[in-house]
matplotlib code that plots the C-alpha trace (Angstrom):
import matplotlib.pyplot as plt

x = [62.3, 64.2, 64.9, 65.0, 61.3, 60.8, 58.8, 55.2, 56.6, 58.8, 55.8, 54.8, 57.8, 56.1, 53.6, 56.4, 58.0, 54.8, 54.4, 58.0, 57.5, 54.2, 55.6, 58.8, 56.7, 54.3, 57.1, 58.7, 55.2, 54.1, 57.5, 57.5, 53.9, 54.6, 57.4, 55.4, 52.2, 54.0, 52.1, 53.7, 51.1, 51.9, 55.7, 55.0, 53.0, 56.0, 58.4, 56.0, 56.0, 59.6, 59.9, 57.2, 59.5, 62.8, 60.8, 59.6, 63.2, 64.5, 61.8, 62.7, 66.3, 65.5, 63.3, 66.0, 68.7, 66.4, 65.9, 69.5, 70.4, 71.5, 75.1, 77.0, 77.4, 73.6, 71.7, 68.4, 69.6, 68.8, 65.1, 65.3, 66.5, 62.9, 62.1, 65.1, 63.8, 60.5, 62.3, 64.1, 61.0, 59.2, 61.9, 62.4, 58.5, 58.7, 61.4, 59.3, 56.4, 58.3, 59.7, 56.0, 54.7, 57.5, 57.4, 53.6, 53.8, 56.0, 53.7, 50.7, 52.4, 52.7, 50.3, 52.2, 50.4, 49.3, 47.9, 44.9, 43.8, 46.8, 47.5, 44.1, 44.8, 47.9, 46.3, 43.5, 46.1, 48.1, 45.0, 44.3, 47.8, 47.7, 44.4, 45.6, 48.5, 46.4, 44.3, 47.6, 49.0, 45.9, 45.9, 49.7, 49.6, 48.2, 50.9, 54.0, 55.1, 57.4, 54.4, 52.2, 54.7, 54.5, 50.7, 50.3, 52.8, 50.4, 47.3, 48.4, 49.5, 46.1, 44.6, 47.3, 46.2, 42.5, 43.7, 45.5, 42.6, 40.4, 43.0, 43.3, 39.3, 39.3, 42.1, 40.5, 37.0, 37.8, 41.3, 42.1, 45.7, 46.4, 44.5, 47.5, 49.6, 46.7, 46.4, 50.3, 49.6, 47.0, 49.5, 52.1, 49.7, 48.5, 52.0, 52.5, 49.9, 50.5, 54.3, 54.4, 52.4, 54.5, 57.8, 56.3, 55.6, 58.9, 60.8, 58.4, 59.9, 63.7, 63.1, 61.7, 58.4, 55.5, 54.0, 50.8, 47.8, 49.6, 48.5, 51.1, 48.6, 46.9, 50.1, 51.2, 47.8, 47.8, 51.4, 50.2, 47.2, 49.4, 49.5, 52.6, 53.3, 53.4, 54.9, 56.7, 59.1, 61.4, 58.7, 59.3, 57.6, 59.1, 59.2, 62.2, 60.3, 56.7, 54.7, 57.6, 57.0, 59.1, 58.8, 61.2, 60.4, 61.6, 58.9, 58.8, 57.3, 56.0, 58.5, 58.4, 56.3, 56.7, 59.0, 58.5, 54.6, 54.7, 57.0, 54.6, 51.7, 53.1, 54.7, 51.3, 49.2, 51.1, 51.5, 47.7, 46.6, 49.1, 51.0, 54.3, 56.7, 59.5, 59.2, 62.2, 61.4, 63.7, 62.2, 63.1, 61.8, 60.9, 64.4, 65.9, 64.1, 66.2, 69.4, 67.7, 66.9, 70.3, 72.1, 69.6, 70.4]
y = [3.7, 3.1, -0.2, 1.3, 0.6, -1.0, -4.4, -4.3, -6.5, -3.7, -1.5, -4.5, -4.7, -3.8, -6.5, -9.1, -7.7, -8.2, -11.9, -12.5, -11.4, -13.3, -16.5, -16.8, -16.3, -19.0, -21.3, -21.3, -21.7, -24.8, -26.5, -26.2, -27.4, -30.3, -31.6, -31.4, -32.9, -35.4, -34.1, -34.7, -32.4, -29.5, -30.3, -30.4, -27.2, -25.5, -26.8, -25.6, -22.1, -22.2, -22.4, -19.4, -17.5, -18.4, -17.7, -14.2, -13.4, -14.5, -12.3, -9.4, -9.8, -10.3, -7.1, -5.1, -6.2, -6.1, -2.5, -1.6, 0.4, -1.4, -1.3, -1.5, -5.3, -5.9, -3.4, -4.8, -4.6, -7.5, -7.7, -11.3, -12.2, -12.1, -15.1, -17.0, -16.3, -17.8, -20.8, -21.4, -21.1, -23.7, -26.3, -26.0, -26.4, -29.6, -30.9, -30.1, -32.1, -35.2, -35.2, -34.8, -37.6, -39.9, -39.3, -39.6, -43.1, -44.1, -43.0, -44.5, -47.8, -46.9, -45.5, -42.5, -40.7, -37.4, -34.6, -33.4, -30.0, -28.5, -29.5, -27.8, -24.6, -24.0, -25.1, -22.5, -19.7, -20.8, -20.6, -17.1, -15.8, -17.4, -16.1, -12.6, -13.2, -14.3, -11.3, -9.1, -10.6, -11.3, -8.1, -8.1, -11.8, -10.5, -8.3, -10.2, -14.0, -13.4, -12.4, -14.9, -17.6, -16.0, -15.7, -19.4, -20.5, -18.7, -20.0, -23.5, -22.9, -21.9, -25.1, -26.9, -25.4, -26.3, -29.9, -29.9, -28.6, -31.2, -34.1, -32.7, -32.6, -36.4, -37.2, -35.4, -36.7, -40.4, -41.0, -42.2, -40.8, -41.8, -38.7, -36.8, -38.8, -38.4, -34.7, -34.6, -36.1, -33.5, -30.9, -32.4, -33.0, -29.4, -28.1, -29.9, -28.6, -25.1, -25.1, -27.0, -24.4, -21.5, -23.4, -23.8, -20.3, -19.0, -21.4, -19.9, -16.6, -18.0, -19.6, -16.4, -18.1, -15.8, -14.3, -15.6, -13.7, -12.3, -13.7, -13.5, -13.6, -10.6, -8.7, -9.4, -8.4, -5.1, -4.4, -5.1, -3.0, 0.2, 3.0, 2.4, -1.1, -3.7, -6.7, -8.0, -10.7, -11.8, -11.0, -11.9, -11.2, -12.2, -11.1, -9.7, -10.3, -10.2, -7.4, -6.1, -7.5, -6.8, -6.9, -6.9, -6.9, -6.1, -4.1, -3.6, -0.2, 1.4, 3.6, 7.1, 6.5, 8.6, 6.4, 8.6, 8.2, 4.4, 4.1, 6.1, 4.1, 0.9, 1.8, 3.3, 0.6, -2.5, -0.7, -0.1, -3.4, -5.8, -4.0, -4.1, -1.8, -1.8, -2.0, -2.4, -2.1, -2.2, -0.3, -1.4, -1.5, -4.5, -4.7, -5.5, -8.8, -10.8, -9.8, -10.8, -14.2, -14.7, -13.8, -16.2, -19.4]
z = [-109.2, -106.0, -104.6, -100.9, -100.3, -97.0, -97.2, -95.5, -92.6, -91.4, -90.2, -88.0, -86.0, -82.7, -83.2, -83.8, -80.5, -78.6, -79.8, -79.2, -75.5, -74.9, -76.8, -74.7, -71.2, -72.7, -73.3, -69.9, -68.3, -70.7, -70.5, -66.6, -66.3, -68.8, -66.9, -63.6, -64.8, -67.2, -70.1, -73.7, -75.1, -72.9, -73.6, -77.5, -77.4, -75.5, -78.1, -80.6, -78.9, -78.8, -82.4, -82.7, -80.3, -82.6, -85.8, -84.5, -83.5, -86.9, -88.5, -86.2, -87.4, -91.1, -91.1, -89.5, -92.1, -94.9, -94.2, -95.0, -97.9, -101.2, -102.1, -105.5, -104.7, -103.4, -105.6, -104.2, -100.7, -98.4, -98.8, -99.7, -96.1, -95.1, -97.4, -96.1, -92.5, -93.6, -95.0, -91.8, -89.8, -92.0, -91.6, -87.9, -87.6, -89.6, -87.5, -84.3, -86.0, -86.6, -83.1, -81.6, -83.7, -82.8, -79.2, -79.2, -80.8, -78.2, -75.4, -76.9, -75.9, -72.3, -69.5, -68.0, -65.0, -65.9, -63.6, -65.6, -63.7, -63.6, -67.5, -68.1, -66.2, -68.3, -71.5, -71.0, -70.5, -73.6, -75.5, -74.3, -75.1, -78.7, -79.6, -78.6, -80.9, -83.7, -83.5, -83.4, -86.7, -88.6, -90.8, -91.3, -92.4, -95.7, -96.5, -96.0, -96.4, -93.2, -91.2, -92.6, -91.3, -87.7, -87.8, -89.0, -86.4, -83.4, -85.3, -85.0, -81.5, -80.6, -82.1, -80.3, -77.0, -77.8, -78.1, -74.9, -73.0, -74.7, -73.6, -70.2, -69.8, -70.8, -68.4, -65.6, -65.7, -67.3, -66.3, -70.1, -70.1, -73.8, -74.6, -73.8, -76.6, -79.0, -78.5, -79.4, -82.5, -83.4, -82.7, -84.8, -87.6, -87.3, -88.0, -91.3, -93.9, -93.2, -92.8, -96.1, -97.8, -96.2, -97.3, -100.8, -101.2, -99.9, -102.3, -105.2, -104.4, -104.1, -107.5, -109.1, -110.0, -111.4, -107.8, -106.8, -108.1, -111.3, -114.6, -117.2, -120.0, -118.6, -118.2, -121.8, -123.0, -121.0, -122.5, -125.9, -125.6, -124.9, -127.6, -129.7, -128.9, -131.6, -129.5, -126.5, -125.5, -123.0, -120.3, -116.8, -113.3, -110.3, -106.7, -104.7, -101.4, -100.3, -101.7, -104.0, -107.5, -110.5, -114.3, -117.1, -120.6, -124.2, -126.0, -129.8, -130.4, -133.6, -135.6, -134.7, -131.6, -128.2, -126.0, -122.9, -123.2, -123.8, -120.6, -118.6, -119.6, -119.0, -115.6, -114.6, -116.0, -114.5, -111.0, -110.8, -112.2, -111.0, -107.8, -109.6, -107.9, -110.3, -114.1, -116.4, -120.2, -123.2, -125.9, -129.4, -132.9, -134.9, -137.0, -133.6, -133.1, -135.5, -133.6, -130.4, -131.5, -133.0, -129.6, -127.5, -129.7]

ax = plt.figure().add_subplot(projection="3d")
ax.plot(x, y, z, "-o")
ax.set_aspect("equal")
plt.show()
């Protein structure tokens, strides 16, 4: 089977372009408003939006490069660049979270003057923009780790905007300016768990761990139940990128069995049951196993 199939995220390039445009505009608005109103929560949210814009831009570059054809040097092409982009996004988000938490702690020790009503107006616009982006990316987030990263970023942005709105209401009606720093802490804490989950899944792909949702015991059982198969060893399942699972295995077959029929059955079975796009099977007879064991010592 060819390795040139584009990842699921490629079809969502137009959505990413829309999100990039709205995120860039929202960043400029929130940063300017944060400086004018002296709101750390708005500045923190602007920084988060900026990382979203950079992350989406990086994702677009990764999707474009990943679509390049394989070469003799890179036989799987550039598909895994999408995973590297997800790792970079996660690391940038973690750095932003640390900065916001440290700055919020510093502000809790002071009482800066903050303009509540302008802060409220801008945060409300930000919430609307982020909810639109969440709706735009929700379906695509189920198909690609890179798209999921973009989705989680705009989702946490929406929650961050809600926190800024709450802080602005408190400041406007009570004068409790520490609500701004508290909202900033909430924004920082919103970033961390989702980012950690994204980073862990991306690292699993880079470490060629078994893809999420693939039960190795079930894969082995389906192979052993194929007509003409006696045993299987050196069984590996991993992912090249999101939505592109690969399997390789040494399959011991019965003497005088139909090799073509066995291969057709295995490829059809694993493709249907486990969404495995590329299967590589080495068919061998039982007398080959001692040689394999000796070679692996």
